[in-house]
Every structure is written in C-alpha cells, then in structure tokens.
N, C-alpha and C positions, 0 to 999 in steps of 0.2 A: 504494500500500500504506500501511498505518498502522503506525507504529513502536510497539513495546511501551512501555507507560507506567505509571509508579507515581504515584498521586495521593495526596498527603498532606492529611489533614483534621484530625488530632489536634493541638492546640496544642503539646503536648510534642514531637511529631515535627517539627513545623514549626520550633520554636525550636532543636531539636537539629540540624537540617539547615542552619540559618543560621550556618555556620562556614566560613570561606574554605578551610581545609585539607580539610574533608570534601567540599566541592564540587569541589576540585581532585582528590581521590582518586577520586570518582565519575567525573569526566571522564576521568581516566587509565584507569580500568578499562573504560569504554565504548569508548575508542579503542584501547587496547593490551592489555586484559585477556584472560584471567585473569593476575593478577600476585600475587606474594607480598608480604608487608609489607616485606621487605628490598628487593625490586625497586622498589616504590613510593617507598621512602625514598631510594634512589639517584637516581631520576628527579626527585624534588621537592626534593632537598637537605634532607631532614628526617631525624630519628633513627628507627631501626626501632621502638623502643617507642612513640614518639608516633604513628607511622602505624598500628601494630598496635592501639593503643587506639581511634583514631578509626574504623578499619575495623570494629571490633566494635560501635561505636555505630551506624554505618551499617547493620549487619546487624540491629540491634535495631529500626530503623525500616523494615525491609523494602527497603532500597536496595542492599544487597550481601549476598553469600552465599558460603560456602565451596564449593570444588569439588575433586574428587580431583586429587592432584598426582603427580609422578613418583616421589616417595618419601613416607614417613610423617613426615619431620622437620618440614616446613612446608607446609601445604596452601595453595594460592593462593586468591585472592578474585576474584569477578567481579560485575559490576553486574547487577541483576535486570531492568533495563529500559533502553531508550535515552533515554527522556524522563522528567522529573519535572514534575508539575503540582500546582497547589493552587487552592483556591477563593477568589477575591478578592471575592466577592459575599456572603460570610457575614454574618449579623446578630449573630453571637456576638462580643462585644467581645474575648474572649481569642483567638479565631481571627483576628480582624482585626489585633490587635496583633502576633500571631506572624507573619502573612503580611507585614505592613509591615516587620518586622525582617528577614525572609527576602528580601524584594524589595530592601531597602537593601544587604544583603550581595551580592546578585546584581548590583546596579547598580555597586557598587564594583569587582567583578571585571571587568565589562564595560568600565568606564572604564580600568582598568589594562591590559586587553588592547588597547584602542584606542590608548593611549599607547605601548605597546610596538610596535605596528604603525607608528605615525607615526615612531618613532625609526629604523626601518629602511626606511621607505617609499621613500626616495631610491635605495636599492639594488635595488628591484624593477624588473623589465622594464617598458618603457613601456606594453605592452599591458595589464598588470595594474594599473598606476597609473591608467590611463584608466577602469577599471571598478570601482575600489574607492575608499573614502573615505566622507565623510559628506555628507548632504543633508537638507533638511527641506522640508515642504510644508504650508501651513495648509489645514485642511479645516473646513467648516461642515456638520456632520452631526448627526443624532439618535443616541441610544444604540443604537437598533435598526439604523440604517444602518451605524454603526461595527462592530457585531457581524457584520453580513453582509459588510462589507468584509474584516474579519479572516478570516472563513471562506473567502472567495475567495482571499486571499493564501495561507492554509494549504493550500488545495487545489492551488494552483499549485506551491508548494514540495514538496508530497507526491509530485510526479512524479519527484523525485530521491531518494526515500527508499530505493529498492532499492540505491543506491550506498553508502548508509551501512552496510547489513548485508552486502552482497556486494561485496568489493573487486574481483572480476573484472569487474564491470559499470562500473567507473570508466574513463573514457577515459585514454589514456596521458599526455596533457598536462594532466590535471585536477589541481587543488589543493584543499585543504580551505579553505572560506570560511565564516565565521561571520556570519550575518545576524541582527541584533538588532532586534527591534521595540520601539520606545519611543513608545507612544501616551500623550501627556500632555495634560491640559486646560490651556490657556494661562491662562485667567482663573478666578477663584473663582466658585462658584455665585452667581447673582444673588440679591440680598436680596429677601425677600418684602415687598411694601408693607404698612405697618401697617393693621390692620383699622380701618375707620371706625366711630365710634359710631353707633348707630341714630338716625336723624333724629326729632326730636320733632314730633309733629303739633300745630300751633298752631291755635287757634280763629280762624276768619276774622274774628271780631269783636273779637279781643283787641288792645289797644293796647300798644305797647312801654313798658316801665316803666324809667325812669332810676334807677339805683342810685347814691346819693351815695358819692363816694370811689372809684369804680371808674374806673381810667384807660382812656382810649380805646385800642383796639388799634392798634399801629403796623404799617405795611406791611412785609412781609418782603422784604428785598433779595436780591441774588444770593448764591449760596453761595460759600464760600471758594475752591472750585475754579474758579468762574467769574471770580473777581477776581484770580486768581494772576498774578504777573508772567510775561510771555512768556519771560523768560530764566531762570525758576526751573526747577530740575530736578525731575521728578516723584519722589514718595516711593517708589513701587513700582518693579518691574523695567521697563526700557524694552522696547518691542516690537522684535523682531528681524525684519527683512524676510525673506521666504522666499528661499532660495538655490536657483537652478535646478540640477537634477541634471546630472552630466556634467562638472563642473569638475575641474581637476586635484587640488585639495585639498579644496574644500568648506568649509563653516563649521566653527567649532570645536565640540568636544563639547558645550559648554554651549549652543550655538545649535542643535544638531541637534534636529529635531522628531520625525519618524516614519520612521526607516529601515525598510526592509522586513525582516520577520523573523517570529518566532513570535508567540504571542498573550500578552496580559497574564496574569500568573499562571501562566506556563508557562516552563520552562527547556528550550529545544530542544537536545537533545544534552548540554548541561552539560559540554562538554569543555574542558579548559584550552587 
C-alpha cells in the first residue's frame, strides 16, 4: 500500500516546515493523534500557547487540521498525511535554498534521535542490539541507477506500510524502528577540463620566426600534490573505509554512509 503524503513545493511552506518543534508536532500527531494543543504541550514539554501557534502554522501549510472533539472548548488536531515530501531537483534557487534548510533541520533531528538511541542502547535486549545501529557501504552508480535502487528499497519497505495505519496488523513483539536513508556523494563533482584553443593551421612552407626577448618555455614539473611529503596530512576529509553490516555498534554517525530508509527529499513518517 502507499501511505498518504503531503508534498511541499512552495518556498514559504518549505521554510515554514523547517522548524524542529513543528516537525516534532507532526510526528506526534501521526503517531498518537488526534491531540489537543494542551496534550501536545504535555508530551513535548512545551507551553500550550507555543504549541497552539505552531499547530496553526502547520495547518496553514496543509500539514495539520482540526477535527471534532469531545466538547467545544478545545478541538484536537490531526496530521493530514503520514509522509511529507519535497522536490530536491528544482531549478528554482528559492526552492533549492528552502529545501536545503529543511533537509538541514531534518538531519539535525535524525542525529539527535541516533544519539538518544546510543545513550540507551546498552539496555536493549541482545536480539535488538544485533539488528540495529549504523553501517555504510560505498557504491559506484549512475544517477539513474541510484534512482532505481531507491525505488527498490521503497518498494521493499512498503510491504510494512499497513502496520503503520492499522495497529492490529503489528505482531505482538514488534517495535517501532526508524530507518533513515542518507545517500550522500562522497566526492565533489569532477572539474571540467579547460577548453583548448583552436589549433592554428600553419602553412607547410612557413619557417619559425624567432622573436627577440621572448624567453624559452620551461618544462612543467609535477604538481604540488605529486610532490607532497608522504607524512603530510591531506587538506580534505580523509576517506573512511566501508564498515560491514552486522557489527554490534557500527561506525559513528559521521562515518555512516547509506543506511536503509526513505528517499532523499522525503520524510518517512516524520515521527519523533
């Protein structure tokens, strides 16, 4: 099945959603909603007016909506969809700047969630410690191949979507797991070689003319990188060897390459 999704495309909406509390509120509504502003404030440790304000902002961007409550004093809120997505391939500079800001906020939340998990990981059962953690794997693929790989991963994960919307389909010993996809290009794009000037067509009978005062060209030696000391540290980031999956802890968050998860420009679930 395919989970309901809200796609943000307006730069104002994208910037408006790039707020940690708003993301936390949407996650809370998706997992436990409908909830009133008072109930969200209690769960998140925030003030009621603050949560109420940000819920209204989320409604303005089509991410939350009011629903009938038990009484007329305070109507609860619910999320309008289970997923939020946005276009990372836009050519509009305003959209690209807004999506970059949103992705940065999202990454900070994922990092905090991973740190919270690591802090309590030692208390988890051995069976769960064996199948959770971080790993990375280097891939050499084209953009088209990466797109097809992401589609295959999403199709695999979609087999469990019915458990998100219907709690009765969750096995008794199941637990909520957040899979985060982090597909990053390790190296910057290759520099394009400089265009060579068009070769001049010389007459086969022309003789070279010596120009007085013109120095003879010197031979070009090796580049600075080729003559660097073997003990010198590189200026850029060092390469991190791939870490095989299945280790008890795995590499650090900074070393993690591409954990399995949603697609770039997509917030699967968005739950805290």
